[in-house]
Every structure is written in structure tokens, then in C-alpha cells.
C-alpha positions in Angstrom: 150.3 129.3 169.6 152.8 130.7 171.9 154.5 128.9 174.8 154.1 130.3 178.2 157.8 130.6 179.3 156.6 131.9 182.7 155.6 128.4 183.6 159.0 126.9 182.8 160.9 126.1 185.9 163.0 123.1 184.9 166.7 123.3 183.7 167.1 124.2 180.0 170.1 123.7 177.8 169.9 125.4 174.4 172.6 124.7 171.8 173.0 125.8 168.2 175.7 125.7 165.7 177.7 128.9 164.8 176.6 128.4 161.1 173.0 127.3 161.8 170.7 129.0 159.3 167.5 127.4 160.6 168.0 128.2 164.3 170.8 130.9 164.2 172.7 131.8 167.4 170.9 135.1 167.7 167.5 133.5 167.6 168.4 130.8 170.2 170.1 133.3 172.5 166.9 135.3 172.3 164.8 132.3 173.3 167.1 131.9 176.4 166.5 135.5 177.2 162.7 135.2 176.8 162.7 132.3 179.2 164.6 134.3 181.8 162.6 137.4 181.2 159.3 135.5 181.6 160.4 133.7 184.8 158.8 134.7 188.1 160.8 137.4 189.9 161.4 135.1 192.9 165.0 133.9 192.6 164.0 130.3 193.9 161.6 129.9 191.0 163.9 131.2 188.2 164.8 128.5 185.7 168.3 127.3 185.1 168.9 128.3 181.5 172.2 127.6 179.7 172.9 128.7 176.1 175.9 127.5 174.0 177.0 128.2 170.5 179.0 125.4 169.0 181.9 126.7 166.8 182.2 125.6 163.2 179.0 123.6 162.8 175.5 124.1 161.4 172.0 123.0 162.2 172.8 119.4 163.0 175.3 120.3 165.7 175.0 117.0 167.5 176.3 115.2 164.5 178.5 117.8 162.9 180.2 118.7 166.2 179.5 115.6 168.4 182.5 116.2 170.7 181.6 119.8 171.5 177.9 118.9 171.8 178.6 116.1 174.3 181.1 118.3 176.2 178.2 120.6 176.9 175.4 118.1 177.3 177.1 115.6 179.7 177.9 118.1 182.5 174.4 119.6 182.2 172.8 116.1 182.5 175.1 115.2 185.4 173.8 118.2 187.3 170.3 116.9 187.0 171.0 113.5 188.6 
């Protein structure tokens, strides 16, 4: 089953660790690109997609690099409220 990225219009934050072997940066960056590529061409409907690679950590980046994770997450969440 494939997700229909064209229907996604809410803000998205994708983060992965630099050394993540389960969800490597190249794969997660590609997901961000697929979301943008599938978005409707109208600028007002384009999703807000942010991608971050966290240096020096692996798959459990929220635990391994909590400070860097939170430094990206908190401003993203603040924009939503």
C-alpha cells in the first residue's frame, strides 16, 4: 500500500540521524522530496515540509541526540500553535 502524498497538506517535520541505518538520511530526504513533488501545484496548497539530519546519532535520534532533536522540534511545534 502506498500513501497518497498529494493529499498531504499539513506541516511535516522529518528528522533522522546521520548514522541511521534503518531510515538513512538519503531515504528520508527522498520522502520529503516525494511529498513536495506530489503536492498540488497551487502554492497555497503546498505542504510545509522540513527535513533535518541530526549529526552524530543513529536511528533513535530523539534519545541519542535529544538536545539537537528538541532544538528542531520545538520551533516547528511553536509555529503550529
